[in-house]
C-alpha positions as CSV (number, residue, x, y, z in Angstrom):
1,M,13.5,3.0,53.3
2,N,11.1,5.6,54.6
3,N,7.4,6.0,53.2
4,F,8.4,8.8,51.9
5,L,11.4,7.6,49.6
6,K,9.7,4.2,48.7
7,S,6.5,7.1,46.4
8,I,9.8,8.8,45.5
9,I,11.3,5.6,43.5
10,G,8.3,4.8,42.7
11,L,6.8,7.5,41.1
12,V,10.8,7.8,39.1
13,A,9.5,3.9,37.7
14,I,5.9,4.9,37.2
15,F,8.2,8.5,34.7
16,V,10.3,5.2,32.9
17,L,7.4,3.1,32.6
18,S,5.9,5.8,30.6
19,S,8.7,7.0,28.6
20,Q,9.7,3.6,27.2
21,T,6.1,3.6,26.6
22,I,5.4,7.0,24.6
23,V,8.9,6.2,23.1
24,K,8.8,4.8,19.7
25,D,11.7,3.3,17.6
26,K,11.9,4.6,14.0
27,L,9.5,2.4,12.5
28,K,10.2,0.5,9.5
29,I,8.1,0.1,6.2
30,V,7.7,-1.6,2.4
31,A,5.7,-0.1,0.4
32,F,5.4,-3.6,-1.9
33,G,3.5,-4.0,-5.4
34,D,3.6,-2.7,-8.9
35,S,4.8,-0.2,-11.5
36,I,3.4,2.6,-9.4
37,T,4.8,1.5,-6.2
38,A,7.9,1.5,-8.1
39,R,10.1,4.3,-8.9
40,R,9.9,5.9,-11.8
41,S,11.7,8.9,-14.5
42,T,8.2,10.1,-15.3
43,V,7.3,11.6,-11.9
44,D,9.8,13.4,-10.0
45,S,8.8,10.9,-6.8
46,V,6.5,8.4,-6.6
47,F,3.8,8.1,-3.3
48,A,6.0,5.8,-1.3
49,Q,9.7,8.5,-1.5
50,R,7.0,11.1,-0.9
51,L,6.5,9.5,2.8
52,P,9.3,9.7,5.0
53,G,9.1,13.7,4.6
54,L,5.2,13.7,5.3
55,L,6.0,11.4,8.4
56,A,8.6,12.9,9.7
57,D,6.5,17.1,9.5
58,R,3.7,15.0,11.6
59,G,6.4,13.3,14.3
60,V,6.6,10.2,12.8
61,A,10.6,8.9,11.7
62,C,10.2,5.6,9.2
63,E,12.5,4.0,7.2
64,M,11.2,3.8,3.8
65,I,12.2,0.7,1.8
66,I,10.7,0.6,-1.9
67,S,10.3,-3.0,-3.7
68,G,7.8,-2.1,-6.0
69,T,8.2,-4.6,-10.1
70,G,7.0,-2.6,-12.9
71,S,4.5,-5.0,-14.6
72,S,4.3,-7.1,-11.1
73,H,0.6,-8.9,-11.1
74,S,0.5,-9.9,-7.0
75,G,0.8,-14.2,-7.5
76,K,3.9,-16.0,-9.6
77,L,5.3,-16.0,-13.0
78,T,3.7,-19.3,-13.2
79,D,0.5,-18.3,-12.7
80,N,1.1,-16.2,-15.4
81,D,4.2,-15.0,-17.8
82,F,3.0,-12.4,-19.1
83,A,6.0,-10.5,-18.2
84,K,9.4,-12.5,-17.2
85,V,9.0,-10.5,-13.9
86,K,9.2,-11.7,-10.6
87,H,5.7,-11.2,-9.2
88,G,4.8,-10.6,-6.2
89,L,4.4,-14.6,-4.4
90,D,8.1,-15.1,-6.1
91,R,9.3,-11.9,-4.8
92,F,7.4,-12.3,-1.3
93,Q,9.5,-13.0,1.0
94,T,12.8,-11.5,0.2
95,D,11.3,-8.3,-0.9
96,V,9.2,-8.0,2.8
97,L,9.5,-10.6,4.8
98,D,13.6,-10.7,5.6
99,H,13.3,-7.1,6.1
100,K,11.3,-7.3,9.5
101,P,8.7,-4.3,8.9
102,D,6.5,-3.0,10.7
103,V,4.3,-1.7,8.8
104,V,3.4,-2.9,5.0
105,I,2.1,-1.3,2.6
106,I,-0.1,-3.9,-0.3
107,G,-0.3,-2.8,-3.9
108,F,-1.4,-5.0,-6.1
109,G,-4.4,-5.2,-9.0
110,A,-3.9,-3.2,-12.3
111,N,-1.6,-6.3,-14.1
112,D,-3.7,-8.5,-11.9
113,A,-7.5,-7.5,-13.8
114,Y,-6.0,-7.2,-17.2
115,I,-7.7,-8.1,-20.3
116,D,-4.7,-9.4,-23.2
117,G,-5.9,-8.0,-25.8
118,D,-10.2,-6.8,-27.2
119,D,-12.5,-9.2,-26.5
120,P,-14.5,-7.0,-22.8
121,N,-15.3,-10.8,-21.3
122,G,-11.9,-12.3,-22.2
123,K,-9.9,-13.4,-19.0
124,S,-7.8,-11.3,-16.5
125,R,-4.0,-12.2,-16.4
126,I,-4.8,-13.6,-12.3
127,S,-9.1,-14.6,-11.2
128,L,-10.4,-12.7,-9.2
129,S,-10.1,-15.9,-6.8
130,K,-6.2,-16.4,-7.3
131,Y,-6.0,-11.9,-6.5
132,K,-8.1,-13.3,-3.0
133,E,-6.2,-16.0,-2.7
134,N,-3.1,-14.2,-2.7
135,L,-3.3,-10.6,-1.0
136,V,-4.8,-13.0,1.9
137,F,-1.1,-15.1,2.9
138,M,0.3,-11.6,2.3
139,I,-2.1,-10.0,5.0
140,E,-2.3,-13.8,7.5
141,T,1.3,-13.8,6.8
142,L,2.4,-10.3,8.0
143,Q,0.0,-10.1,10.5
144,A,1.5,-13.7,12.2
145,N,5.1,-11.8,12.7
146,G,2.6,-8.7,13.9
147,V,3.1,-6.1,11.7
148,F,1.1,-3.5,10.2
149,V,-0.3,-3.7,6.9
150,I,-2.2,-0.9,5.1
151,L,-4.0,-2.6,1.8
152,R,-3.4,-0.2,-1.3
153,T,-6.1,-0.2,-4.1
154,P,-5.0,0.7,-7.9
155,P,-5.7,4.0,-10.0
156,P,-8.7,3.7,-11.8
157,F,-7.8,3.2,-15.5
158,S,-8.8,6.6,-17.8
159,F,-8.5,5.1,-21.2
160,S,-10.7,5.5,-24.8
161,E,-14.3,5.4,-24.1
162,E,-14.2,1.9,-26.1
163,R,-11.7,0.5,-23.6
164,M,-12.7,0.6,-20.4
165,Y,-14.7,-2.2,-20.2
166,L,-10.6,-2.3,-18.3
167,D,-11.7,-0.6,-15.1
168,K,-15.4,-2.0,-15.2
169,R,-13.1,-5.0,-14.8
170,L,-11.0,-4.1,-12.0
171,Y,-13.0,-2.3,-9.7
172,G,-14.2,-5.9,-9.1
173,Y,-10.6,-6.7,-7.9
174,V,-10.6,-2.9,-5.6
175,K,-13.7,-4.5,-4.4
176,V,-11.8,-7.5,-3.2
177,V,-9.5,-5.3,-1.4
178,R,-12.2,-2.9,0.9
179,R,-13.5,-6.1,1.8
180,L,-10.4,-8.1,3.0
181,A,-8.9,-4.6,4.5
182,K,-12.9,-4.8,6.5
183,Q,-11.9,-7.9,7.6
184,Y,-8.8,-7.9,9.1
185,Q,-8.8,-4.9,9.8
186,T,-5.4,-3.9,8.1
187,G,-5.8,-0.3,7.0
188,L,-7.1,0.8,3.4
189,S,-5.6,3.7,1.2
190,D,-8.8,3.8,-1.2
191,D,-6.9,5.3,-4.6
192,Y,-9.7,4.0,-6.3
193,K,-12.5,5.9,-4.5
194,L,-9.6,8.9,-4.7
195,F,-8.5,9.5,-7.9
196,K,-12.6,8.6,-8.8
197,G,-13.4,12.5,-6.6
198,Y,-10.4,14.1,-8.4
199,K,-12.2,17.2,-9.6
200,G,-9.9,19.5,-11.0
201,E,-9.2,22.3,-12.4
202,D,-8.3,20.4,-15.4
203,G,-11.3,17.5,-15.6
204,G,-11.8,14.6,-14.1
205,Y,-8.9,11.7,-12.3
206,G,-7.8,11.5,-16.3
207,K,-5.2,14.3,-15.4
208,L,-4.0,12.1,-12.9
209,L,-2.8,9.1,-15.2
210,P,-1.1,10.7,-18.3
211,D,-1.1,7.3,-19.7
212,G,-4.2,6.3,-18.5
213,V,-2.3,3.8,-15.5
214,H,0.6,5.3,-13.8
215,P,-0.5,9.0,-12.0
216,N,1.6,11.6,-12.9
217,D,3.7,13.2,-9.5
218,L,0.5,15.5,-8.3
219,G,-1.0,11.2,-8.1
220,H,1.5,10.3,-5.6
221,E,1.3,13.0,-4.1
222,M,-2.8,12.7,-3.2
223,I,-1.8,8.4,-2.8
224,A,1.1,9.5,-0.3
225,N,-0.9,11.4,2.1
226,N,-3.6,8.9,2.4
227,V,-1.3,6.7,3.1
228,A,0.7,9.1,5.7
229,N,-2.8,9.7,7.2
230,V,-2.7,5.3,7.5
231,I,0.6,5.6,9.4
232,V,-0.3,8.4,11.7
233,K,-3.3,7.2,12.9
234,Y,-1.8,3.6,13.7
235,V,1.1,5.4,15.2
236,K,-1.3,7.7,17.4
237,N,-3.7,4.5,18.5
238,G,-0.5,2.5,20.1
239,G,1.0,0.7,17.0
């Protein structure tokens, strides 16, 4: 074989190899969390329902799996049974790992931090240390399986002034998420910061949370854009 032919074959091989590294299969994304993740009749589309279209517009194809459960905290039913549902760790295997995802968006915190009753110093449903332990287990398990993790801080609460001690308690859980994102180098969608910084024509961030907890369509649109930016950055960096 002459040198010219060898060169042509080499160039073809390089081109094929380059194409294989550039072309990416459809991402399988699991959105895992509480009622803010779950489909909701009071909004047209929650953030996870918006993601496929947003990502497609930016050249990223995905299969979206929504694994949100209303009233779910990050732990197990035996940790706190106020809500008789399968909680985060109860369904982590079936709702997340069994799908063999490429990307998992984790969003818990509102139900974990919540204080039942009227005592501002009362216990949260899931303690701060247990919340951190639950998230660490999820992150480490997913990363060991080669999954890209995106953590979402919970949006703030918007209640009457006398009940805003709940938001103060929630902020401790927000800080745990931020620290873990930095420690484990996960993606981060800081929805708490996003909402607190909202300066709409009709007032502050409370307009995004009609019942004080759950985002409206505009709120979900903001979260979706936040998360989409993280995913696009991950893909562009060779994820």
